C-alpha positions as CSV (number, residue, x, y, z in Angstrom):
1,M,21.2,34.1,17.3
2,S,20.6,33.4,21.2
3,T,21.2,30.2,22.8
4,S,18.1,29.6,23.8
5,I,16.3,30.3,20.7
6,T,18.6,27.7,18.8
7,K,18.0,25.1,21.2
8,G,14.8,25.3,20.6
9,W,14.7,24.6,17.1
10,L,16.9,22.0,17.5
11,L,14.2,20.5,19.7
12,I,11.0,20.5,17.1
13,V,14.4,19.2,14.7
14,I,14.3,15.9,17.5
15,F,10.8,15.8,18.2
16,T,10.2,15.5,14.3
17,V,12.3,13.3,13.1
18,A,11.4,11.7,16.8
19,A,8.0,11.4,15.5
20,R,8.8,9.2,12.5
21,P,7.8,5.8,13.5
22,V,11.2,3.1,13.4
23,A,11.8,-0.1,11.5
24,G,10.7,-3.6,13.4
25,W,7.4,-4.1,12.8
26,A,4.7,-6.7,14.9
27,Q,1.3,-6.7,15.4
28,S,-0.3,-4.2,17.8
29,S,-1.5,-6.5,20.6
30,A,-3.7,-3.6,22.2
31,L,-5.2,-3.6,18.3
32,E,-6.2,-7.2,18.8
33,R,-7.4,-7.3,22.1
34,Y,-9.7,-4.2,21.0
35,I,-10.9,-6.1,18.4
36,N,-11.9,-9.1,20.5
37,E,-13.2,-6.7,23.0
38,A,-15.4,-5.6,20.4
39,F,-16.1,-8.9,19.5
40,Q,-17.7,-9.3,22.8
41,S,-19.6,-6.2,23.7
42,N,-20.4,-4.6,20.1
43,E,-24.1,-4.2,20.4
44,G,-24.9,-4.8,16.3
45,L,-23.1,-7.8,16.7
46,K,-24.8,-9.6,19.9
47,Q,-27.9,-8.7,17.8
48,E,-26.5,-10.8,15.0
49,R,-25.9,-13.4,17.1
50,L,-29.7,-13.0,18.5
51,Q,-30.6,-13.7,15.5
52,L,-28.3,-16.6,14.5
53,D,-29.6,-18.0,18.6
54,Q,-33.2,-17.5,17.3
55,S,-32.8,-19.6,14.3
56,L,-30.7,-22.5,16.2
57,N,-34.4,-22.3,18.4
58,A,-36.3,-22.7,15.6
59,L,-34.0,-25.4,14.3
60,K,-34.9,-27.3,17.7
61,Q,-38.5,-26.4,17.1
62,A,-38.9,-27.7,13.6
63,K,-37.6,-31.5,15.0
64,T,-40.1,-31.7,17.6
65,L,-42.7,-31.9,15.4
66,Y,-41.2,-35.9,14.3
67,Y,-41.9,-36.6,18.1
68,P,-45.9,-37.6,19.3
69,N,-47.9,-34.8,20.7
70,V,-50.3,-35.6,23.9
71,S,-52.4,-34.1,25.4
72,L,-55.2,-33.7,28.8
73,Q,-58.4,-33.2,27.1
74,S,-61.6,-33.7,30.1
75,T,-64.8,-32.2,29.7
76,Y,-68.2,-32.3,31.9
77,T,-71.3,-31.1,30.7
78,R,-74.7,-30.3,32.3
79,A,-77.8,-30.3,30.5
80,A,-81.9,-30.0,30.6
81,G,-84.0,-29.6,27.6
82,G,-83.3,-29.0,23.4
83,R,-84.0,-32.0,21.1
84,T,-84.8,-35.6,22.9
85,I,-84.6,-39.6,21.2
86,D,-88.5,-40.8,22.4
87,I,-88.3,-44.4,22.9
88,P,-92.2,-46.2,23.1
89,V,-90.8,-48.8,25.5
90,G,-94.0,-48.4,26.8
91,D,-96.2,-48.7,23.9
92,L,-94.6,-52.0,23.0
93,L,-93.9,-54.1,26.0
94,N,-97.6,-53.0,28.1
95,P,-99.5,-55.5,26.2
96,V,-96.9,-58.0,27.0
97,Y,-97.0,-57.4,30.5
98,N,-100.6,-57.0,30.6
99,S,-100.9,-60.8,29.1
100,L,-98.5,-61.9,30.9
101,N,-100.1,-61.1,34.1
102,A,-103.6,-62.3,33.0
103,L,-102.6,-65.4,32.4
104,T,-100.4,-65.3,35.6
105,H,-102.7,-64.4,37.5
106,S,-100.0,-61.9,39.4
107,S,-98.4,-58.2,39.0
108,S,-95.4,-59.1,38.6
109,F,-94.7,-57.1,35.2
110,P,-95.3,-53.7,35.7
111,T,-96.4,-50.8,33.6
112,V,-93.5,-49.1,31.6
113,G,-93.8,-45.6,30.7
114,N,-92.2,-44.3,27.3
115,A,-88.5,-43.2,27.1
116,S,-87.2,-40.0,26.1
117,I,-83.6,-40.1,26.1
118,L,-82.1,-35.9,26.6
119,L,-79.4,-35.6,23.0
120,N,-77.1,-33.5,25.3
121,P,-75.4,-35.3,28.0
122,D,-76.5,-34.3,31.3
123,N,-73.6,-34.9,34.3
124,Y,-71.5,-36.4,31.6
125,F,-67.6,-36.6,32.1
126,D,-64.7,-37.4,29.2
127,G,-61.3,-37.4,30.2
128,K,-58.3,-38.5,27.9
129,F,-55.4,-38.4,27.0
130,H,-55.1,-37.6,23.1
131,T,-51.9,-38.8,21.5
132,T,-50.7,-37.8,17.7
133,L,-47.8,-38.8,15.9
134,P,-46.8,-38.0,12.0
135,L,-46.0,-41.0,10.0
136,I,-45.1,-39.7,6.8
137,N,-45.1,-35.9,6.3
138,A,-42.9,-34.5,3.7
139,E,-43.4,-30.7,4.5
140,I,-41.8,-31.1,8.5
141,W,-38.5,-33.2,6.4
142,Y,-38.3,-30.4,4.2
143,N,-38.7,-27.2,6.8
144,E,-35.7,-28.6,8.9
145,K,-33.5,-28.9,6.5
146,I,-34.5,-25.3,5.4
147,R,-34.1,-24.3,9.5
148,K,-30.4,-26.3,9.1
149,V,-29.8,-24.4,5.6
150,L,-30.6,-20.6,7.4
151,I,-28.3,-21.4,10.4
152,S,-25.7,-22.0,8.0
153,Q,-26.6,-18.3,6.3
154,L,-26.9,-16.5,9.6
155,Q,-24.0,-18.1,10.9
156,A,-22.6,-16.5,7.6
157,A,-24.1,-13.1,8.3
158,V,-22.5,-12.9,11.9
159,N,-18.7,-13.3,10.3
160,V,-19.5,-11.3,7.8
161,Y,-20.8,-8.7,10.5
162,K,-17.0,-9.8,12.0
163,R,-15.2,-8.9,9.2
164,E,-16.7,-5.3,8.4
165,L,-16.2,-4.4,12.9
166,V,-12.6,-5.3,12.6
167,K,-11.9,-2.8,9.4
168,T,-14.1,-0.4,11.5
169,V,-11.9,-0.9,14.6
170,K,-8.7,-0.5,13.0
171,E,-10.0,2.1,11.2
172,A,-10.9,4.0,13.8
173,Y,-7.9,3.4,16.0
174,Y,-5.8,4.2,13.1
175,Q,-7.5,7.9,13.5
176,Y,-7.5,7.6,16.6
177,Y,-3.8,8.0,16.9
178,M,-3.2,10.1,13.9
179,A,-5.6,12.7,16.2
180,D,-3.4,12.1,19.6
181,R,-0.2,12.5,17.4
182,A,-1.3,15.4,15.6
183,L,-2.3,17.0,18.8
184,E,0.8,16.4,20.6
185,I,2.7,17.7,17.5
186,Y,1.2,21.0,18.2
187,N,1.5,21.5,21.5
188,N,5.2,20.7,21.3
189,A,5.1,23.5,18.9
190,L,3.4,25.6,20.9
191,A,5.7,25.5,24.2
192,L,8.8,26.1,21.5
193,V,6.8,28.9,19.8
194,N,6.4,29.9,23.9
195,E,9.8,29.9,24.4
196,N,10.8,32.2,21.3
197,I,8.4,34.8,22.7
198,R,9.6,34.7,25.7
199,V,13.5,35.5,24.5
200,N,12.3,37.7,21.7
201,R,10.2,40.2,24.0
202,S,13.3,39.8,26.4
203,L,15.1,40.8,23.1
204,V,13.2,43.5,22.0
205,K,13.5,45.1,25.6
206,N,16.5,45.3,25.4
207,G,16.7,46.9,22.4
208,V,18.9,43.6,20.2
209,R,15.9,43.1,17.8
210,N,13.1,44.6,16.7
211,T,9.4,44.0,16.9
212,T,8.7,42.6,13.9
213,V,10.1,38.9,15.5
214,L,7.8,38.8,18.3
215,T,5.0,39.9,16.2
216,R,5.5,36.8,13.5
217,A,6.2,34.6,16.9
218,L,2.5,35.7,17.9
219,A,0.8,35.3,14.8
220,E,2.5,31.7,15.0
221,Q,1.1,31.4,18.6
222,E,-2.4,32.0,17.5
223,K,-2.1,30.1,14.5
224,I,-1.2,26.8,16.5
225,N,-3.9,27.5,19.3
226,A,-6.3,27.2,16.7
227,S,-4.3,24.3,15.2
228,I,-4.6,22.7,19.0
229,T,-8.3,23.7,19.3
230,D,-9.4,22.1,16.4
231,G,-6.7,19.0,17.2
232,T,-8.7,18.1,20.6
233,N,-12.3,18.4,18.9
234,K,-10.7,15.8,16.8
235,K,-9.0,13.6,19.0
236,Q,-12.4,13.4,21.4
237,N,-14.8,12.6,18.6
238,A,-12.2,10.2,17.5
239,R,-12.1,8.7,21.4
240,L,-15.6,8.6,21.3
241,Y,-16.5,6.1,18.4
242,F,-14.1,4.5,19.1
243,N,-15.2,3.9,22.4
244,F,-18.6,3.4,21.1
245,L,-17.4,0.4,18.5
246,L,-16.2,-1.4,21.9
247,N,-19.3,-0.4,24.2
248,R,-17.4,1.5,26.2
249,A,-17.8,4.5,28.9
250,A,-16.9,7.7,26.2
251,D,-14.1,8.6,28.1
252,S,-12.7,5.3,28.8
253,D,-9.1,6.0,28.2
254,I,-7.8,4.2,24.6
255,E,-3.7,2.7,24.8
256,I,-1.8,3.5,21.6
257,D,0.9,1.2,20.7
258,T,3.3,2.9,18.5
259,A,5.0,-0.3,16.3
260,I,1.5,-0.3,14.2
261,F,3.2,2.5,12.2
262,K,6.6,1.1,11.5
263,D,8.1,0.7,8.3
264,E,7.3,-3.0,7.8
265,A,3.6,-2.6,8.3
266,L,3.4,-0.8,5.4
267,Q,4.8,-2.9,3.0
268,Q,2.4,-4.8,0.7
269,P,0.7,-7.2,2.8
270,A,-0.1,-10.9,1.2
271,A,-3.7,-10.5,1.2
272,A,-2.6,-9.0,-1.7
273,T,-2.6,-11.9,-3.3
274,V,-3.8,-14.2,-1.4
275,K,-7.7,-14.3,-0.9
276,G,-9.7,-15.9,1.8
277,E,-13.6,-16.8,1.4
278,R,-16.2,-14.1,1.5
279,E,-18.7,-14.9,4.0
280,E,-21.6,-13.0,1.4
281,L,-21.0,-15.6,-1.3
282,A,-22.0,-17.8,1.8
283,Q,-24.8,-16.3,2.7
284,L,-25.7,-16.0,-0.9
285,K,-25.3,-20.3,-1.7
286,A,-26.9,-20.6,1.4
287,A,-29.8,-18.6,0.2
288,I,-29.8,-20.4,-3.6
289,N,-29.9,-23.7,-1.1
290,A,-32.8,-22.7,0.7
291,Y,-34.8,-21.6,-2.1
292,D,-34.3,-24.8,-3.5
293,L,-35.5,-26.9,-0.7
294,E,-38.8,-24.7,-0.8
295,R,-39.0,-26.3,-4.5
296,K,-39.1,-29.1,-3.3
297,M,-41.0,-29.0,-0.2
298,R,-44.0,-27.4,-2.6
299,R,-43.7,-30.2,-5.1
300,S,-43.7,-32.6,-2.7
301,Y,-47.7,-32.1,-2.5
302,I,-47.8,-35.2,-4.3
303,V,-47.4,-37.3,-1.6
304,P,-49.7,-38.0,0.8
305,K,-49.5,-36.6,4.6
306,L,-50.3,-39.9,7.0
307,N,-51.4,-40.1,10.9
308,T,-51.8,-41.3,13.8
309,F,-53.9,-40.9,16.5
310,L,-54.4,-43.2,20.1
311,D,-57.5,-41.7,22.6
312,L,-56.6,-43.2,25.9
313,G,-59.3,-42.6,28.5
314,T,-62.9,-43.1,30.4
315,Q,-66.1,-41.8,30.2
316,A,-69.3,-42.1,32.6
317,F,-72.2,-40.1,33.6
318,K,-72.7,-39.1,37.4
319,F,-68.3,-40.4,37.2
320,S,-69.6,-43.7,38.0
321,F,-66.0,-44.7,37.1
322,N,-65.7,-48.4,36.4
323,D,-63.6,-50.7,34.5
324,K,-66.4,-50.3,31.4
325,S,-65.9,-46.4,31.9
326,Q,-62.7,-46.8,30.2
327,Y,-61.7,-46.6,26.8
328,Y,-59.8,-46.7,24.1
329,F,-60.0,-44.9,20.6
330,W,-57.1,-45.5,18.1
331,G,-56.8,-44.4,14.6
332,I,-54.7,-43.7,11.1
333,N,-55.5,-40.9,9.2
334,L,-54.9,-40.2,5.1
335,Q,-54.7,-36.7,3.5
336,W,-54.1,-36.4,-0.6
337,D,-54.6,-33.9,-1.9
338,L,-55.8,-34.5,-5.6
339,F,-56.8,-31.1,-6.8
340,S,-56.1,-27.5,-6.0
341,A,-56.4,-25.9,-9.4
342,G,-52.9,-25.9,-10.3
343,Q,-52.6,-23.7,-6.8
344,D,-49.1,-26.0,-5.8
345,K,-47.9,-25.7,-9.5
346,Y,-47.8,-22.0,-9.4
347,K,-46.2,-22.3,-6.1
348,I,-44.0,-25.0,-7.3
349,K,-43.1,-21.9,-10.4
350,D,-43.2,-19.0,-8.0
351,A,-40.4,-21.0,-5.8
352,Q,-38.2,-21.4,-9.1
353,Y,-38.3,-18.2,-9.8
354,T,-36.9,-16.8,-6.2
355,Q,-34.4,-19.4,-6.7
356,S,-33.1,-18.1,-10.1
357,I,-33.1,-14.3,-8.8
358,A,-30.9,-15.6,-5.7
359,Q,-28.4,-17.2,-8.0
360,S,-28.5,-14.1,-10.1
361,R,-27.8,-12.4,-7.5
362,Y,-25.1,-15.0,-6.5
363,E,-23.2,-14.5,-9.9
364,Q,-23.6,-10.2,-9.3
365,A,-21.6,-10.5,-6.1
366,E,-18.9,-12.3,-7.4
367,K,-18.5,-9.8,-9.9
368,S,-18.8,-7.1,-7.3
369,I,-16.1,-8.7,-4.8
370,E,-13.6,-9.4,-7.7
371,L,-14.1,-5.9,-8.7
372,E,-13.6,-4.5,-5.0
373,N,-10.7,-6.6,-4.5
374,A,-8.6,-4.8,-7.6
375,Q,-10.1,-1.6,-6.4
376,A,-8.7,-2.1,-3.0
377,V,-5.4,-3.1,-4.5
378,N,-5.1,-0.6,-6.5
379,N,-5.8,2.1,-3.2
380,Y,-3.4,0.6,-1.1
381,Y,-0.6,1.1,-4.1
382,S,-2.0,4.8,-3.8
383,A,-1.4,5.0,-0.4
384,Y,2.0,3.7,-0.7
385,A,2.5,5.8,-2.9
386,S,1.5,9.3,-1.5
387,F,3.6,7.8,2.2
388,K,6.6,7.5,-0.3
389,N,6.2,11.0,-1.6
390,A,5.3,12.3,2.2
391,T,8.4,11.1,3.6
392,A,10.5,12.4,0.8
393,Q,8.5,15.5,1.3
394,Y,9.8,15.0,4.7
395,G,13.1,14.3,4.3
396,Y,13.9,17.6,2.1
397,A,12.1,19.9,4.7
398,Y,14.1,18.6,7.2
399,K,17.1,18.9,4.5
400,Y,15.5,22.7,3.7
401,Y,15.1,23.6,7.8
402,N,19.0,22.4,8.3
403,D,20.0,24.9,5.6
404,E,17.9,27.9,7.4
405,L,19.3,27.2,10.3
406,K,22.4,27.0,9.8
407,A,22.3,30.3,7.7
408,Y,20.1,32.1,10.1
409,K,23.2,31.4,13.1
410,E,25.6,32.9,10.5
411,G,23.8,35.8,9.9
412,S,22.9,35.4,6.8
413,A,18.7,34.3,7.0
414,L,16.2,36.3,8.0
415,Y,13.9,35.0,11.2
416,L,10.5,34.8,8.9
417,E,12.5,32.4,6.8
418,L,13.5,30.1,9.4
419,I,9.6,30.2,10.7
420,D,8.8,29.5,7.3
421,A,11.1,26.6,7.3
422,L,9.9,25.1,10.8
423,N,6.4,25.7,9.0
424,Q,7.2,23.4,6.2
425,L,9.2,20.7,8.2
426,T,6.1,20.4,11.2
427,T,3.6,20.6,8.2
428,A,5.8,17.6,6.3
429,G,5.6,15.7,9.2
430,L,2.1,15.6,10.0
431,Q,1.8,14.6,6.2
432,E,4.2,11.6,6.7
433,N,2.3,10.3,9.6
434,I,-1.4,10.8,7.7
435,A,0.0,8.7,5.0
436,R,1.3,6.2,7.3
437,A,-2.6,6.3,8.4
438,N,-3.8,5.6,5.5
439,I,-1.4,3.2,4.3
440,L,-2.9,0.9,7.1
441,I,-6.5,2.2,6.3
442,A,-6.2,0.6,2.9
443,I,-4.8,-2.1,4.1
444,A,-7.5,-2.7,6.4
445,D,-10.3,-2.2,3.7
446,L,-7.8,-5.2,1.6
447,E,-8.2,-7.3,4.0
448,R,-11.8,-7.0,4.9
449,K,-12.8,-6.8,0.7
450,Q,-10.0,-9.8,1.1
451,A,-11.5,-11.9,3.5
452,T,-8.5,-12.6,5.1
453,Y,-8.8,-11.7,8.8
454,P,-9.0,-14.9,11.2
455,I,-12.7,-15.0,12.0
456,Q,-13.1,-17.3,15.4
């Protein structure tokens, strides 16, 4: 066998071995940086935060109901016609005035006409500062408490989204890494096959080899070219999805940290035995508390509502403002609902049903989460077993290739047998890398199900 061919097979062996990560794992700083970037820029997470901000604003709005409400109110009216009040002033006073004039032999007491007052005020102005203040209102108090509970529910919802985003970003990162590594393996294999084709063409031309070897190498070249095309598309799709999660430009580069695939990262994580608090349960707890407060608020109909008000203003005809036109008007308003045909009792019952439904959902969620945890642990063990098998298969393929290479050098093996050994070695290397990624994906899922990732 020629020296060029021997070097080619050695290169593929070296390449495949180099593709295997070495020991000594540390958390990927690149991946953590991408997760933090997703926390800042992911559009879905932004929407969750906006809903939380909206709820915080609603709480501030609810607190303002405790304070006085002051408004400036003014009216100016012009009127003509309409209803009047007739006052017979002349009919009452003129006989008296006439008698007085006769007694005094004078005209000191003039004749007075009857008065007609228009009910609609004409050329009349009324301006005032109107102030209202709730003194006793149970609904306002419960409304504030409910808003606070809803804020805690939305905060839990934000953390739920964060945990899911961490899992999704990690899985996308692992998938991109695997697509990148697979493409690199195929490109290196193609380079070796191209070199073999060049050497074999020379050997066929010189009559040293027949065309069978060259035909087999050309067929292998076509197969690898198809794999490269497929691998390129998979890598591009993985890049697009990862950048979409981080809300980056679609063609942004992705930094690959091979340390995350080292052997220590594949061992059983602490998350398999230590469980965190699932925010989904916190959400349901908040919902139960909110419905309980709503039920109590419905019962508060037995508490009367007491409000006070104060008007400070001025009113006068023809804008004749003076000390007599100024006024204040103060009062207290009491509302106590005594009869509503049972509407309040039905509302209380409805709130009790809603709270019971929420409690049932909480209990169901607890069992569902327990099931998810058990399944995630089992999936990890399955992925780890598959990795052990892939590692063993790679070792066998590596030994088989070395044996075939030795036999080929001694002339006791065919070239096609060596190609077959090479294919098995390449396939085993790809399967081992895939198995590594699957373990990390299983760990990310376990981390998500047991809520162990530190959420800020």
